[in-house]
GURO-539411 format. One line per field, with one value per residue: residue in one letter; x, y, z of N, C-alpha, C in turn. Coordinates in steps of 0.1 Angstrom, whole numbers. Example, Ala and Ser with C-alpha at 12.3 -4.5 7.8 and 13.67 -1.06 7.14 Angstrom:
// GURO-539411
resn <- [A:S]
n.east <- [132:128]
n.north <- [-57:-22]
n.up <- [78:71]
ca.east <- [123:137]
ca.north <- [-45:-11]
ca.up <- [78:71]
c.east <- [132:129]
c.north <- [-33:0]
c.up <- [78:79]
END
This chain:
// GURO-539411
resn <- [M:A:A:D:F:D:A:L:P:F:P:E:E:L:S:P:E:E:R:E:A:L:Q:A:L:L:Q:R:E:P:A:L:A:R:A:L:R:H:W:E:A:L:Q:A:Y:L:R:E:R:V:E:A:A:V:P:D:R:R:L:L:V:F:Y:A:L:V:R:S:G:R:E:A:L:L:T:P:E:E:R:A:E:L:E:A:A:R:P:A:L:E:Q:A:L:Q:A:L:P:G:L:E:T:V:A:E:D:I:A:A:A:C:A:D:F:E:E:A:W:A:A:H:F:P:S:E:Q:R:R:M:R:P:A:A:E:R:R:S:R:P:L:H:R:R:P:T:Y:R:W:M:V:R:L:A:L:S:G:V:V:L:A:L:V:G:I:L:W:W:Q:Q:T:G:Q:R:V:E:W:A:V:A:D:G:V:V:E:V:R:T:L:A:D:G:S:T:V:R:L:V:G:P:A:V:L:R:Y:A:V:R:F:D:R:R:V:Q:L:E:G:Q:A:F:L:E:V:Q:P:D:T:R:P:F:V:V:E:T:P:E:A:V:V:T:V:L:G:T:R:F:G:V:R:S:V:D:G:Q:T:E:V:V:L:V:E:G:R:V:A:L:N:G:R:G:R:T:E:A:P:V:V:L:T:P:G:Q:R:S:L:V:A:A:G:Q:A:P:E:P:P:A:S:V:R:V:P:E:A:L:R:W:T:G:L:H:I:F:D:G:M:P:L:G:E:I:V:R:Y:L:S:D:F:Y:G:V:S:I:T:V:D:A:S:L:A:D:E:P:I:V:G:T:F:A:Q:D:Q:P:L:S:E:I:L:Q:A:L:A:A:T:L:G:A:R:V:E:Q:L:P:D:G:Y:R:L:V:S:L:D]
n.east <- [-14:-6:25:43:69:86:91:112:149:168:149:148:167:156:148:122:117:127:110:86:91:95:70:55:67:58:31:31:42:27:35:58:48:32:52:64:44:41:66:64:43:56:78:63:52:75:87:68:71:97:98:80:93:118:117:134:161:187:193:199:223:239:239:253:278:287:287:308:330:334:325:335:329:304:285:281:254:242:250:235:209:209:211:187:169:176:162:138:150:165:144:133:154:152:127:130:153:169:179:202:220:222:234:259:267:270:292:311:312:323:349:358:357:376:399:399:402:427:442:439:445:472:490:476:467:454:441:412:398:387:352:344:365:362:338:346:359:363:335:341:362:376:352:346:358:337:314:315:313:287:273:279:268:241:232:237:219:196:199:186:160:164:176:156:138:147:147:120:110:122:108:83:56:54:30:25:6:4:-8:-40:-40:-54:-54:-60:-58:-55:-53:-35:-54:-76:-91:-98:-83:-88:-69:-66:-49:-32:-17:-6:-1:7:19:25:47:42:12:-10:-35:-35:-32:-15:-25:-21:-37:-62:-86:-106:-121:-128:-135:-127:-147:-136:-123:-104:-98:-98:-76:-73:-50:-46:-28:-44:-64:-79:-93:-114:-125:-146:-158:-165:-175:-161:-151:-120:-105:-76:-67:-53:-49:-71:-92:-116:-143:-165:-192:-203:-213:-219:-202:-182:-157:-146:-119:-99:-64:-45:-65:-85:-111:-144:-149:-166:-194:-201:-229:-243:-243:-235:-213:-182:-159:-125:-103:-68:-56:-80:-113:-136:-161:-197:-215:-230:-256:-253:-254:-244:-233:-225:-209:-188:-177:-151:-138:-138:-158:-192:-212:-238:-259:-283:-300:-330:-342:-351:-337:-312:-311:-315:-291:-272:-280:-273:-245:-236:-247:-269:-303:-323:-349:-375:-399:-427:-434:-410:-395:-391:-377:-351:-316:-285:-252:-221:-203:-179:-168:-158:-171:-193:-223:-246:-242:-242:-269:-282:-274:-287:-314:-316:-314:-338:-357:-364:-364:-342:-348:-336:-337:-342:-330:-318:-322:-346:-359:-379:-406:-412:-436]
n.north <- [190:172:166:137:141:125:104:111:111:117:135:150:170:190:224:245:265:253:231:244:255:232:221:240:237:211:215:231:214:188:162:157:156:133:114:114:104:79:69:69:50:27:25:18:-6:-23:-22:-36:-61:-68:-67:-87:-109:-109:-104:-99:-80:-84:-110:-112:-98:-115:-138:-128:-123:-148:-161:-147:-156:-146:-156:-157:-133:-135:-141:-171:-173:-158:-173:-196:-186:-178:-203:-215:-200:-204:-221:-205:-181:-189:-195:-170:-158:-171:-163:-136:-126:-103:-101:-116:-100:-79:-92:-97:-71:-64:-81:-69:-44:-50:-57:-33:-18:-31:-24:4:5:-6:13:36:29:17:7:-10:-43:-62:-86:-104:-106:-132:-137:-136:-123:-98:-89:-83:-59:-25:-2:25:27:30:22:-12:-33:-51:-38:-14:-24:-34:-11:2:-16:-14:7:-4:-24:-10:-6:-26:-18:-2:-21:-41:-24:-20:-46:-52:-34:-45:-67:-60:-53:-28:-12:8:31:52:86:87:60:28:-1:-35:-58:-90:-100:-120:-132:-134:-111:-82:-54:-23:-1:33:56:88:66:47:15:-4:-34:-63:-89:-115:-118:-100:-91:-63:-31:-3:28:54:77:66:39:11:-14:-49:-69:-101:-122:-130:-144:-127:-92:-69:-43:-10:15:49:81:97:82:51:22:-4:-36:-66:-81:-68:-42:-13:22:41:71:90:121:153:158:146:118:99:77:55:34:5:-21:-42:-36:-10:1:33:55:83:85:76:84:79:76:60:45:57:40:28:22:5:27:50:77:90:115:120:142:151:143:145:135:112:125:125:98:101:99:90:91:63:55:81:91:73:76:82:58:46:29:19:16:0:-2:-15:4:18:10:31:54:46:46:73:83:70:81:108:105:94:111:106:99:79:59:42:16:22:1:-11:7:9:-13:-28:-28:-45:-43:-41:-22:-16:17:22:3:-4:14:2:-25:-25:-18:-40:-60:-51:-53:-80:-90:-82:-95:-81:-61:-42:-14:3:37:66:87:76:52:26:8:-20:-37:-72:-83]
n.up <- [56:85:94:104:121:134:118:103:98:127:141:164:161:147:147:161:142:119:117:113:88:72:74:60:35:28:26:3:-16:-28:-38:-24:2:-1:-5:20:36:25:33:61:64:54:72:95:88:83:108:123:111:117:145:150:140:153:184:205:200:208:205:178:177:193:177:154:165:173:149:136:149:175:199:224:235:247:276:297:302:282:260:264:263:236:224:231:218:192:171:166:158:135:119:116:102:78:69:66:47:48:73:75:61:79:100:89:86:113:120:104:116:140:132:122:146:161:146:149:177:181:168:183:209:212:231:248:257:232:229:236:269:291:297:325:337:325:336:362:361:372:372:367:349:316:290:284:257:248:257:243:217:217:221:197:179:184:168:143:140:134:107:95:88:65:48:46:34:8:0:1:-19:-41:-44:-52:-75:-99:-117:-143:-163:-191:-198:-211:-218:-214:-194:-186:-159:-144:-111:-87:-70:-86:-88:-108:-124:-138:-152:-156:-174:-167:-144:-115:-102:-74:-59:-38:-49:-39:-36:-15:-13:-11:-24:-38:-50:-74:-91:-114:-112:-120:-102:-99:-74:-62:-41:-8:23:33:36:9:1:-8:-11:-13:-17:-1:11:25:13:20:12:7:-14:-45:-68:-79:-84:-82:-78:-75:-75:-77:-49:-37:-30:-48:-44:-60:-58:-72:-68:-40:-8:6:29:38:46:57:53:81:98:127:134:130:98:68:53:21:0:-29:-58:-45:-37:-23:-11:-3:12:15:46:58:71:54:32:38:24:-9:-32:-67:-103:-116:-143:-153:-132:-134:-159:-167:-167:-191:-197:-200:-173:-160:-133:-126:-135:-148:-181:-196:-186:-192:-221:-225:-214:-232:-256:-251:-248:-273:-291:-306:-315:-295:-287:-267:-262:-242:-225:-219:-206:-178:-171:-152:-157:-156:-164:-183:-206:-231:-240:-265:-280:-307:-309:-320:-313:-286:-281:-293:-275:-252:-260:-265:-239:-228:-244:-267:-297:-320:-338:-366:-373:-395:-381:-359:-333:-322:-295:-294:-280:-281:-274]
ca.east <- [-10:1:35:49:84:94:95:125:161:172:138:150:176:149:144:108:117:129:98:75:95:92:55:51:71:50:18:33:46:19:43:68:40:28:64:66:33:45:77:58:36:66:85:55:50:87:89:60:76:110:94:73:103:129:112:146:172:200:196:206:237:246:241:263:291:291:291:321:341:335:316:340:323:291:285:274:239:238:251:223:198:209:209:173:162:181:152:130:159:168:131:132:164:147:116:135:168:177:185:215:228:224:244:272:271:275:305:320:313:333:362:361:359:390:409:399:407:442:449:438:451:482:498:468:466:442:435:400:398:375:340:344:375:357:328:352:366:355:327:345:373:372:343:352:356:324:303:315:308:273:268:280:259:227:229:238:206:186:201:176:149:168:179:143:131:152:143:106:108:127:98:70:53:49:23:22:1:6:-20:-48:-39:-62:-50:-67:-49:-61:-44:-33:-66:-87:-96:-94:-81:-88:-61:-68:-38:-20:-19:4:-6:19:15:36:48:35:0:-16:-48:-33:-26:-14:-29:-20:-44:-76:-87:-119:-118:-138:-128:-132:-149:-126:-124:-94:-103:-90:-74:-67:-44:-41:-22:-53:-75:-78:-106:-114:-137:-145:-160:-173:-171:-160:-140:-112:-97:-68:-62:-52:-50:-83:-96:-131:-147:-178:-195:-213:-219:-213:-201:-169:-155:-137:-114:-87:-51:-41:-76:-88:-126:-150:-150:-179:-197:-208:-237:-243:-248:-230:-199:-176:-146:-116:-92:-56:-56:-94:-122:-144:-174:-208:-219:-240:-261:-248:-257:-231:-226:-219:-198:-176:-175:-137:-133:-139:-169:-206:-215:-252:-260:-297:-308:-341:-338:-354:-326:-300:-311:-312:-277:-265:-283:-264:-231:-232:-253:-278:-316:-326:-362:-378:-413:-431:-435:-397:-387:-388:-370:-337:-305:-272:-243:-210:-199:-168:-173:-155:-180:-203:-236:-256:-239:-247:-284:-286:-273:-298:-326:-316:-316:-352:-366:-369:-356:-337:-352:-328:-345:-333:-322:-313:-327:-357:-360:-393:-410:-417:-449]
ca.north <- [177:173:157:130:144:114:95:116:108:127:146:159:181:201:235:249:272:243:223:252:257:220:220:249:231:199:220:236:203:176:150:155:152:119:106:113:95:65:64:66:37:17:23:11:-20:-30:-23:-47:-74:-70:-70:-101:-120:-109:-96:-94:-78:-88:-123:-111:-94:-127:-146:-123:-124:-162:-164:-140:-161:-138:-163:-154:-121:-138:-148:-184:-171:-153:-184:-205:-178:-179:-217:-218:-192:-206:-225:-194:-172:-194:-194:-156:-155:-177:-155:-122:-127:-91:-102:-121:-89:-72:-100:-94:-57:-64:-86:-59:-33:-55:-56:-18:-14:-36:-16:17:4:-8:26:47:24:7:1:-19:-56:-63:-99:-103:-112:-140:-129:-135:-112:-85:-85:-79:-46:-14:5:39:27:32:11:-24:-36:-57:-28:-5:-31:-35:3:5:-25:-10:15:-12:-32:-1:-7:-36:-12:2:-33:-47:-15:-23:-60:-52:-27:-54:-78:-54:-50:-15:-12:22:34:66:94:82:46:19:-15:-44:-69:-99:-102:-134:-137:-134:-97:-75:-39:-16:11:44:65:84:60:37:6:-11:-45:-73:-101:-125:-109:-101:-83:-49:-24:12:34:68:78:61:25:5:-28:-60:-77:-114:-124:-138:-141:-116:-80:-63:-29:0:27:61:90:104:73:37:16:-18:-43:-80:-85:-56:-34:2:30:49:82:98:132:166:158:140:105:97:63:53:20:-1:-33:-47:-26:-7:10:43:64:90:79:81:87:68:75:50:48:57:28:31:12:7:39:61:82:98:121:122:151:147:146:148:124:112:132:116:92:108:91:95:82:55:56:94:92:64:77:82:44:41:19:22:7:1:-9:-17:16:15:11:45:62:41:51:87:84:66:91:120:101:92:122:99:97:66:58:28:14:25:-11:-15:18:7:-26:-26:-34:-46:-47:-32:-22:-6:29:21:-7:2:16:-8:-38:-23:-18:-53:-67:-47:-58:-95:-92:-80:-101:-70:-59:-29:-8:15:48:75:96:69:38:24:-5:-23:-50:-83:-88]
ca.up <- [61:97:92:115:119:140:107:96:106:137:142:176:157:140:155:158:129:108:116:106:74:66:73:49:22:25:21:-11:-25:-25:-41:-12:13:-3:-3:35:41:21:41:74:64:52:85:104:83:85:122:127:106:124:159:151:137:163:194:213:190:213:199:165:180:198:166:146:172:173:135:132:157:187:209:238:241:253:289:296:302:269:251:267:257:221:220:233:208:178:161:162:151:122:111:112:91:65:64:63:43:51:86:73:58:91:108:82:89:126:120:98:126:150:126:122:160:165:140:155:190:180:163:194:222:208:242:255:252:223:230:245:282:294:302:340:340:321:345:374:360:378:362:363:339:302:287:278:243:246:259:232:205:219:218:182:172:185:156:131:139:127:93:90:81:52:40:42:24:-6:-3:-2:-32:-51:-45:-55:-89:-102:-130:-147:-176:-195:-200:-222:-220:-205:-194:-176:-155:-134:-100:-83:-64:-95:-90:-120:-122:-151:-148:-166:-173:-161:-131:-111:-92:-68:-50:-36:-58:-32:-35:-2:-15:-7:-35:-36:-63:-77:-104:-116:-115:-117:-97:-96:-64:-59:-26:0:37:36:29:-2:6:-18:-4:-21:-8:8:17:26:9:24:7:7:-28:-49:-80:-76:-91:-73:-84:-66:-83:-72:-35:-31:-35:-50:-45:-65:-56:-82:-63:-27:2:9:40:33:56:53:58:94:106:137:136:122:84:62:45:9:-6:-44:-63:-37:-39:-12:-14:9:9:22:60:63:71:42:31:39:10:-17:-44:-80:-114:-118:-156:-154:-123:-138:-173:-169:-168:-205:-197:-196:-162:-156:-120:-123:-140:-158:-195:-201:-182:-200:-235:-225:-212:-244:-266:-249:-250:-287:-299:-315:-310:-291:-280:-262:-259:-228:-217:-216:-200:-164:-169:-147:-165:-150:-174:-185:-220:-234:-246:-279:-286:-315:-303:-324:-306:-272:-282:-296:-263:-243:-265:-263:-225:-225:-254:-276:-309:-323:-351:-370:-379:-402:-372:-347:-331:-313:-289:-295:-274:-290:-269]
c.east <- [-2:12:39:64:92:98:108:137:164:161:141:159:169:145:129:107:118:116:87:78:92:77:50:55:62:36:19:36:38:27:52:60:35:40:66:56:36:56:73:51:46:74:76:53:63:90:80:66:89:107:88:83:114:125:124:158:185:203:203:220:245:249:252:277:296:295:304:332:344:327:321:335:310:293:279:259:234:239:239:211:197:206:194:165:166:171:143:138:162:155:129:142:159:136:120:150:176:184:199:225:231:235:258:276:276:289:315:322:323:347:367:364:373:401:411:405:422:449:449:445:461:489:490:468:453:435:423:402:386:364:340:353:369:346:333:358:357:347:332:356:367:363:351:349:342:313:303:310:293:267:268:270:244:222:229:225:195:188:191:165:152:170:166:135:135:147:128:103:112:117:84:69:48:43:19:16:1:-8:-27:-48:-47:-57:-57:-58:-57:-50:-44:-46:-78:-94:-91:-93:-80:-81:-62:-58:-41:-22:-8:-3:6:13:26:35:40:22:-7:-29:-47:-26:-25:-16:-26:-26:-58:-76:-102:-116:-130:-131:-135:-135:-139:-128:-114:-99:-93:-89:-68:-63:-41:-34:-31:-62:-71:-92:-105:-127:-135:-147:-170:-168:-172:-149:-133:-104:-89:-61:-63:-55:-62:-86:-112:-133:-162:-181:-206:-220:-212:-212:-186:-168:-144:-132:-102:-75:-48:-53:-80:-103:-131:-151:-164:-181:-205:-217:-238:-250:-244:-216:-195:-163:-138:-105:-80:-58:-70:-102:-131:-157:-185:-211:-230:-244:-256:-254:-244:-225:-219:-207:-186:-173:-160:-131:-131:-149:-182:-210:-229:-254:-275:-306:-319:-337:-340:-343:-313:-300:-310:-297:-269:-268:-274:-250:-227:-238:-262:-292:-319:-339:-365:-393:-415:-431:-421:-389:-383:-380:-355:-327:-292:-262:-232:-206:-188:-173:-169:-162:-190:-217:-246:-254:-245:-263:-289:-285:-284:-311:-327:-319:-331:-362:-372:-361:-352:-342:-343:-337:-336:-325:-317:-319:-339:-357:-375:-396:-415:-431:-460]
c.north <- [180:162:150:131:133:104:99:112:120:138:155:171:192:211:238:256:263:234:231:254:244:217:228:243:219:204:225:225:190:163:147:150:137:110:104:103:81:60:61:52:25:14:14:-4:-28:-32:-35:-60:-78:-74:-84:-112:-121:-100:-90:-93:-82:-102:-122:-107:-107:-136:-142:-125:-138:-166:-158:-145:-154:-143:-160:-142:-123:-144:-161:-182:-167:-164:-194:-199:-179:-193:-220:-211:-195:-211:-213:-183:-176:-193:-179:-152:-160:-168:-141:-123:-115:-92:-108:-110:-81:-79:-98:-80:-56:-70:-76:-47:-37:-54:-42:-13:-18:-28:-3:16:2:5:36:42:13:0:-9:-33:-58:-76:-98:-111:-121:-132:-126:-124:-99:-80:-79:-65:-35:-6:19:39:29:20:0:-25:-41:-47:-18:-11:-31:-21:6:-3:-21:-1:6:-20:-23:-2:-17:-29:-8:-10:-39:-38:-19:-37:-60:-45:-36:-65:-72:-52:-35:-14:2:23:49:73:89:68:38:5:-22:-55:-77:-102:-117:-140:-137:-120:-91:-60:-33:-2:21:55:80:78:50:28:-3:-22:-55:-84:-113:-118:-111:-93:-69:-42:-9:18:49:70:72:46:20:-10:-36:-70:-90:-116:-133:-135:-129:-104:-76:-48:-21:12:37:71:97:94:59:31:1:-25:-58:-85:-75:-51:-19:9:39:59:90:109:145:167:153:127:104:82:63:38:16:-13:-37:-35:-23:2:20:52:71:83:85:85:76:67:64:54:50:44:32:19:15:20:52:65:90:103:122:131:147:152:148:135:124:120:121:111:100:100:98:86:76:57:70:95:84:65:77:68:39:30:25:12:9:-8:-12:-5:11:18:25:54:59:47:66:90:81:76:104:117:101:103:116:97:83:66:44:28:16:12:-16:-5:16:-6:-23:-34:-34:-51:-37:-34:-12:5:30:10:0:3:6:-21:-37:-24:-32:-62:-64:-53:-73:-98:-91:-87:-91:-70:-45:-25:3:25:57:84:89:55:38:10:-9:-36:-60:-88:-80]
c.up <- [74:97:105:114:125:129:100:104:115:138:153:172:150:150:152:145:117:106:109:91:66:64:61:35:19:20:7:-21:-22:-27:-29:0:12:0:12:41:38:30:55:74:62:65:94:101:86:100:128:123:114:139:160:149:148:174:203:203:195:207:186:167:184:186:157:152:172:158:130:141:170:198:223:244:249:267:287:295:288:259:252:261:242:217:221:222:193:168:156:154:137:113:106:101:78:60:60:60:46:65:85:69:70:99:102:85:104:127:114:108:136:145:126:136:164:159:146:169:190:176:175:207:219:219:250:249:244:223:240:257:283:299:317:344:337:331:358:373:366:368:358:353:325:298:280:264:240:247:247:219:206:216:203:175:173:174:144:129:132:112:87:83:67:43:36:33:10:-10:-7:-16:-43:-53:-48:-70:-89:-116:-133:-161:-179:-197:-212:-225:-209:-206:-183:-172:-144:-124:-96:-77:-73:-97:-102:-117:-136:-148:-159:-164:-173:-147:-129:-100:-87:-59:-49:-46:-52:-27:-22:-2:-9:-19:-31:-50:-63:-91:-103:-119:-112:-114:-96:-87:-62:-44:-20:14:41:29:18:1:-6:-10:-15:-12:2:16:17:23:12:20:9:-8:-34:-62:-77:-83:-80:-82:-74:-75:-76:-57:-29:-37:-36:-51:-50:-65:-66:-75:-50:-17:4:21:36:45:50:59:71:103:115:139:127:107:79:54:33:5:-21:-48:-55:-40:-26:-17:-1:5:18:37:66:64:58:43:33:25:4:-29:-57:-91:-118:-132:-158:-145:-126:-153:-176:-170:-182:-207:-195:-186:-158:-144:-116:-127:-149:-172:-201:-198:-190:-214:-235:-223:-225:-255:-264:-252:-265:-296:-310:-308:-307:-283:-276:-260:-245:-219:-213:-207:-186:-161:-164:-155:-157:-161:-176:-200:-222:-242:-261:-287:-295:-308:-307:-317:-292:-272:-285:-283:-253:-247:-263:-248:-221:-234:-263:-288:-312:-337:-354:-378:-387:-393:-360:-346:-321:-308:-288:-288:-284:-286:-277]
END
């Protein structure tokens, strides 16, 4: 993994030796590397939201100063600027409640500054001068109260990322299943996820058709104008409406497509993604581009789902697969062998029920023999 050290606090303080040691540690500890990638993605997401909501961060500082009774610190021009931007700012505060917390932190920073100023410069007059008088002071003198507050507050605004991070995690669903457990859930858009443990799926309470997966899942995505995105530590899978399996295990992601089309790329990769068509599989290793798609036998490639998934396979191939899976002899009339079948069955479903369903689909019947079964045409 090529780490983005800029995502760390104070990256400039890392020496070349420390960077090299950290890179080696990330290569030895995949879980730590995944955590850093998640943090990088979260930072980028929150930065986009903050910049979209409050393009000019000074406005948030102005707002906090006025709210805390320090309006005298603003110049007339700044007051006018705040008043003009007030509707948009109030809308941003409603959309991102964490901004209110940052405004409170700014007010608290002002109070702390006043206390520290009084302690270090007790002989100076602590009442604030009018803005016009402050602007007339020489630049070479000790920085004014207002300038120092602004300098301190520039760091306080950065706390917004941390506050929104906790806010976002508090508004996310984390669905985890233990090893050997299989659970099925229908998401808000009607898509279904079959999670095969050990696995974890995370998504926003206000569902945006974007999920994060660690482990194994089989998804049936409802068509929509919005893409459905599955992120794993190694890959990004983008679909519109489709059925596919995703496994993120041991530092690589495998995608097997049953129906529809998916675009697959490695996390952080900028080249064009690979596109899978039904019956194809691709693998993505951490930090790498996806492998070229390769054809697979879907029922075998997705056996880990706990399902028998038939994607148009001829009946003759299906009965051979079922015969191997259950250890029972199954034969089929030659007139039925080439008939394509699309269907899904649970692996814990009795074999006799599966064969009866297949026979009903084709207008055939099931004969039980001493050593197994035979599908016979009714024609």
